[in-house]
VOTIZA-466608 format. One line per 2 residues: number of its first residue (from 1); for each residue x, y, z of C-alpha. Coordinates in Angstrom, 2 decimals. Each point is the difference from the previous one (the first is absolute). Layout:
% residues N
NUM	X:Y:Z  ...
This chain:
% residues 376
1	87.47:53.73:65.68  2.31:-0.37:2.99
3	2.25:3.05:0.08  2.79:-1.77:1.87
5	3.27:-1.57:-1.06  0.51:-3.76:-0.01
7	2.77:-1.57:2.05  2.19:-0.32:-3.11
9	-0.58:3.65:-0.89  0.89:1.05:3.53
11	3.28:-1.90:-0.28  0.70:1.73:-3.31
13	-0.79:3.34:1.62  2.40:-0.64:2.89
15	2.75:-1.10:-2.39  -0.49:3.05:-2.22
17	-0.03:2.37:2.97  3.21:-1.46:1.40
19	1.74:0.13:-3.38  -1.03:3.59:-0.71
21	0.96:1.17:3.50  3.49:-1.48:-0.32
23	0.67:0.86:-3.64  -1.76:3.29:-0.67
25	0.06:2.59:2.80  -1.24:3.46:-0.89
27	3.61:1.20:0.06  0.54:-2.02:-3.20
29	-2.89:1.83:-1.64  1.59:3.34:0.82
31	3.33:-1.13:-1.43  -1.64:-1.18:-3.23
33	-1.96:3.24:-0.24  3.13:2.11:0.35
35	1.90:-1.77:-2.81  -0.35:2.43:-2.94
37	0.33:-2.66:-2.72  -0.92:-3.08:2.00
39	-2.36:-2.81:-0.97  -2.48:0.81:2.76
41	0.31:-3.55:1.35  2.65:-2.63:0.71
43	0.24:-2.72:-2.71  1.68:-2.44:2.40
45	-2.83:0.34:2.51  -2.55:-0.46:-2.79
47	1.66:-3.30:-0.89  -0.21:-1.07:3.65
49	-3.70:0.82:0.01  -0.40:-2.05:-3.17
51	1.77:-2.93:1.66  -2.67:0.12:2.71
53	-2.58:-0.42:-2.77  -1.46:3.49:0.23
55	0.69:1.03:-3.60  -1.93:-3.04:-1.22
57	-2.60:-0.13:2.72  -3.00:0.33:-2.35
59	1.67:-1.50:-3.08  -0.90:-3.61:-0.85
61	2.52:-2.72:0.76  0.11:-0.79:-3.72
63	1.91:3.25:-0.51  2.25:-0.29:3.04
65	-2.36:1.68:2.46  -1.29:-1.09:3.39
67	-3.60:-0.39:-1.15  -1.42:1.61:3.13
69	-2.93:2.40:0.25  -0.57:3.71:0.31
71	-0.64:-0.23:3.74  3.54:-1.31:0.38
73	1.13:2.88:-2.19  -1.90:2.40:2.24
75	1.89:-1.25:3.04  3.35:0.69:-1.68
77	-1.03:3.35:-1.50  -1.26:1.21:3.37
79	3.36:-0.76:1.61  1.84:1.73:-2.84
81	-2.25:3.01:0.52  0.73:0.11:3.73
83	3.68:0.64:-0.72  -0.50:1.92:-3.28
85	2.09:-2.63:-1.81  0.67:1.35:-3.53
87	0.89:-3.23:-1.82  -1.87:-0.52:-3.34
89	-2.78:-2.30:1.22  -2.69:2.25:-1.43
91	1.71:0.92:-3.26  1.57:-3.31:-0.98
93	-2.48:-2.53:1.41  -3.42:1.63:0.26
95	0.31:2.15:-3.12  2.56:-1.45:-2.38
97	-0.26:-3.71:0.75  -3.78:0.08:0.32
99	-0.22:1.59:-3.46  1.95:-2.92:-1.44
101	-1.95:-2.54:2.06  -3.44:1.34:-0.93
103	0.69:1.04:-3.58  2.96:-1.98:-1.29
105	0.32:-3.25:-1.88  1.41:-3.13:1.60
107	3.33:0.67:-1.69  0.09:3.55:1.37
109	-0.91:-1.14:3.50  2.77:-2.58:0.01
111	2.43:2.56:-1.41  -0.51:2.68:2.68
113	-1.79:-1.24:3.12  2.58:-2.49:1.37
115	2.59:2.80:-0.04  -2.36:2.33:1.85
117	-0.76:-2.64:2.63  3.72:-0.61:0.52
119	0.73:3.71:0.37  2.25:-0.08:-3.07
121	-2.29:1.81:-2.44  -1.73:3.29:0.74
123	-2.98:1.29:-1.96  -1.66:3.42:0.02
125	-3.40:0.96:-1.39  0.00:3.17:-2.13
127	-3.64:1.00:-0.40  -0.43:3.59:1.22
129	0.38:2.88:-2.44  0.05:3.80:0.26
131	-3.60:1.11:0.48  -1.41:-3.51:0.47
133	-0.47:0.53:3.75  -1.55:-3.26:1.29
135	-1.46:-1.22:-3.30  2.12:-2.92:-1.20
137	-2.06:-0.08:-3.21  1.34:3.42:-0.97
139	2.90:-1.20:-2.14  1.72:2.16:-2.60
141	3.12:-2.15:-0.41  -0.09:-1.56:-3.46
143	0.99:-3.48:-1.17  0.46:0.24:-3.77
145	0.44:-3.10:-2.11  3.52:-0.56:-1.23
147	1.84:-2.84:-1.67  -0.45:-3.02:2.25
149	-1.50:1.96:2.89  -0.69:3.53:1.22
151	1.58:3.36:0.77  -1.06:1.69:3.24
153	-0.13:3.77:0.35  -1.23:1.96:3.01
155	0.66:1.16:3.57  -0.78:-1.76:3.29
157	0.09:1.73:3.37  0.42:-1.17:3.60
159	1.23:-3.45:-0.98  0.78:-1.50:3.38
161	3.57:-1.40:0.27  0.55:0.41:-3.74
163	3.71:0.96:0.23  0.94:-3.45:1.36
165	-2.59:-2.12:-1.80  1.29:-2.58:-2.48
167	-3.14:0.26:-2.12  -2.87:2.47:-0.32
169	-3.57:-1.08:-0.65  -1.27:2.85:-2.15
171	-3.59:0.85:-0.96  -0.43:1.31:-3.55
173	-2.64:0.32:-2.69  0.28:-2.59:-2.76
175	-2.59:0.29:-2.78  -2.23:2.05:2.30
177	0.01:-2.48:2.90  2.07:0.10:3.18
179	2.75:-2.60:0.05  2.78:-0.88:2.44
181	3.58:-0.54:-1.13  3.05:-1.31:1.87
183	2.94:2.28:-0.80  3.61:-0.47:1.20
185	1.13:3.01:1.99  3.08:0.38:-2.19
187	-1.81:-0.29:-3.34  0.96:2.64:-2.63
189	-2.21:3.07:0.33  -0.80:-0.50:3.72
191	0.99:2.91:2.24  -0.68:0.00:3.76
193	0.33:3.13:2.09  0.38:-0.86:3.67
195	-2.40:1.82:2.35  -0.77:-0.14:3.72
197	-3.37:0.31:1.64  -0.84:1.72:3.26
199	0.37:-3.28:1.88  3.47:-0.65:-1.42
201	-1.09:-2.74:-2.42  1.69:0.01:-3.41
203	-2.07:0.32:-3.17  0.86:0.61:-3.63
205	-1.16:2.27:-2.79  0.17:-2.39:-2.94
207	0.32:1.30:-3.55  -0.48:-2.41:-2.91
209	1.29:1.19:-3.37  -0.78:-2.55:-2.68
211	0.99:-2.92:2.23  0.10:-3.20:-2.09
213	-1.60:-3.11:1.49  -0.88:-3.34:-1.50
215	-3.53:-1.29:-0.45  0.62:-2.37:2.91
217	0.48:2.99:2.33  -3.76:0.59:0.11
219	-1.75:-1.61:2.97  -2.92:-1.91:-1.50
221	-2.02:1.86:-2.63  -0.38:3.75:-0.51
223	-3.61:0.12:1.16  0.85:-1.73:3.28
225	2.35:2.70:1.29  -2.64:2.25:1.53
227	-1.88:-2.68:1.99  3.26:-1.61:1.15
229	1.36:3.37:1.15  -3.19:0.65:1.98
231	0.31:-3.36:1.77  3.68:0.59:0.74
233	-0.66:3.42:1.50  -2.82:-1.31:2.20
235	2.26:-2.69:1.42  2.82:2.48:0.54
237	-2.44:2.39:1.67  -1.16:-2.71:2.40
239	3.62:-0.85:0.86  0.85:3.68:0.49
241	-2.79:0.35:2.57  1.67:-2.75:2.06
243	3.26:1.93:-0.07  -1.88:3.17:0.98
245	-1.61:-1.91:2.88  3.44:-0.92:1.29
247	1.14:3.60:-0.19  -3.11:1.13:1.86
249	0.58:-2.55:2.74  3.63:1.05:0.47
251	-0.86:3.72:0.07  -2.79:-0.66:2.51
253	2.25:-2.06:2.30  2.71:2.65:-0.21
255	-2.49:2.73:0.92  -1.55:-2.05:2.80
257	3.42:-0.64:1.50  0.73:3.73:-0.08
259	-3.31:0.79:1.71  0.93:-2.42:2.78
261	3.51:1.34:0.59  -0.12:3.76:-0.71
263	-0.52:1.85:3.27  -1.84:3.31:0.35
265	-1.16:1.59:3.26  1.43:-3.04:1.77
267	-2.17:-2.49:-1.92  0.26:-2.02:-3.22
269	-1.78:2.00:-2.71  -1.93:-3.16:-0.88
271	-1.93:0.41:3.25  -1.66:3.15:-1.34
273	-3.54:-0.70:-1.14  0.23:1.87:-3.31
275	3.00:-2.05:-1.11  -1.64:-3.22:1.21
277	-2.98:0.73:-2.25  2.22:0.71:-2.99
279	1.98:-3.20:0.55  -3.22:-2.01:0.31
281	-1.23:1.43:-3.29  3.24:-1.00:-1.71
283	-0.34:-3.53:1.37  -3.51:-0.25:-1.45
285	1.20:1.21:-3.42  2.81:-2.53:0.10
287	-2.28:-2.93:0.81  -2.59:0.98:-2.60
289	2.79:0.15:-2.57  1.26:-3.43:1.03
291	-3.43:-1.57:-0.53  -0.44:1.25:-3.57
293	3.62:-0.73:-0.92  -0.42:-3.62:1.13
295	-3.30:-0.24:-1.85  1.59:1.19:-3.24
297	2.85:-2.53:0.25  -2.45:-2.76:0.89
299	-2.07:0.82:-3.09  3.04:-0.67:-2.18
301	0.66:-3.30:1.73  -3.66:-0.97:-0.39
303	0.13:0.63:-3.75  -2.63:2.73:0.00
305	-0.75:1.49:-3.41  1.79:3.11:-1.25
307	-2.87:2.36:0.84  -0.12:-1.16:3.62
309	3.77:0.25:0.35  0.00:3.47:-1.56
311	-2.69:1.19:2.40  1.79:-1.31:3.10
313	3.35:1.32:-1.25  -1.49:3.48:-0.33
315	-1.74:-0.09:3.38  3.23:-1.13:1.68
317	2.10:2.62:-1.79  -2.42:2.84:0.76
319	-0.06:-0.88:3.70  3.75:-0.54:0.27
321	0.81:3.21:-1.86  -2.07:2.01:2.47
323	1.02:-1.98:3.09  3.75:-0.03:-0.70
325	0.00:3.76:-0.55  -1.97:0.51:3.21
327	2.37:-2.23:2.00  3.03:1.69:-1.55
329	-1.27:3.52:0.65  -1.15:-0.77:3.54
331	3.23:-1.82:0.76  2.10:3.00:-0.99
333	-2.29:2.41:1.83  -0.14:-1.98:3.23
335	3.78:-0.27:-0.01  0.09:3.78:0.10
337	3.10:1.82:-1.15  2.21:-3.07:-0.37
339	-2.56:-1.55:-2.33  0.79:2.73:-2.52
341	3.72:-0.82:-0.09  1.61:-2.31:-2.52
343	1.87:-1.72:2.82  -3.19:-1.48:1.44
345	-1.38:-3.09:-1.69  -3.69:0.88:0.11
347	0.45:2.48:-2.84  1.17:-2.80:-2.29
349	-3.40:-1.65:0.37  -1.81:3.22:-0.87
351	2.07:0.28:-3.20  -0.80:-3.61:-0.89
353	-3.67:0.66:0.75  0.01:2.96:-2.39
355	1.65:-2.01:-2.77  -2.25:-3.05:0.34
357	-3.12:2.13:0.41  0.10:0.84:-3.71
359	1.64:-3.13:-1.38  -2.45:-1.97:-2.15
361	-2.64:2.67:0.70  -0.88:2.18:2.98
363	-2.97:-0.48:2.33  -2.35:2.21:-2.01
365	0.79:-1.84:-3.24  -0.61:-3.40:1.57
367	-3.25:1.08:1.67  -1.23:1.21:-3.38
369	1.05:-3.33:-1.51  -2.00:-1.93:2.61
371	-3.03:2.16:-0.73  0.38:-0.71:-3.73
373	0.39:-3.74:0.58  -3.16:0.08:2.16
375	-1.96:1.67:-2.79  -0.25:3.55:1.36
């Protein structure tokens, strides 16, 4: 496999980089972070991104998407990661929309996906529960049969961008099997407590108290919920590693620039051999991460089976979790005292590294998963 971008992908990369640089400086991230009751992103900017085709980049044209591949998605996600752009690409497209695409009926796909692709409808996937850690199959939320449908009862944690989602895709147990349901955010019995993560992203603690939904709210059949959720999370994990790669690259470039300009003893500190070695090691970690991230996206484009995709997703996530934390920590340390201040940008990348390190499973969990998939 050639781990290089095509000419068309390079053009997309340049366009995305120019757009992000002009529309989303890090100062915007700080302003969003400091709004106590803010959305965590800018809806108008999200609509602009949708107009560029990004929100529908991996959605089929039949449902209003661009019908492109995951390598094209990687290019965009990497540029979003470079600037720590907080718009709901991961939550609405990779999690919510993919759940509908992979598990929904034709009617459900036509009902929700065109709105997502246009940036008019936002979805959020509510699958984590207290005590479930990284096991998406650990579901205590109940879907009890009721007249003409179901009633959902349970609690979901860390639901990314839930406070501003139009609909929640909720995992629940129906007749003993895991099922996925599309629930309007404002449905009776739905309560969302706004929360903020270390990196400033907004999540929600979702409480469901006998929420009534129709039978047509279930995506597919009850027994399909678990396998669909696993496929959705693998695709979201692969996309997240591209965003992490962009964050790593930006933190590395920021640190390298500092090593070239900071003077000590009349010389740039980057001329000192110890710091040269550390910078070289970070470059190696970055390039190794890029190779596996591209391989994972290519596997999706090549239509590899679920087991192969799951294995590559876990390898990529394990490497990126470790590498992003290393680049973030080293970046702060090599910046010295100013790296510890909130005013300097490098600390924002360390916070994002910490948050993404554990999202969808940390490095240890994914290494164990690879070992299990390989039969150990």
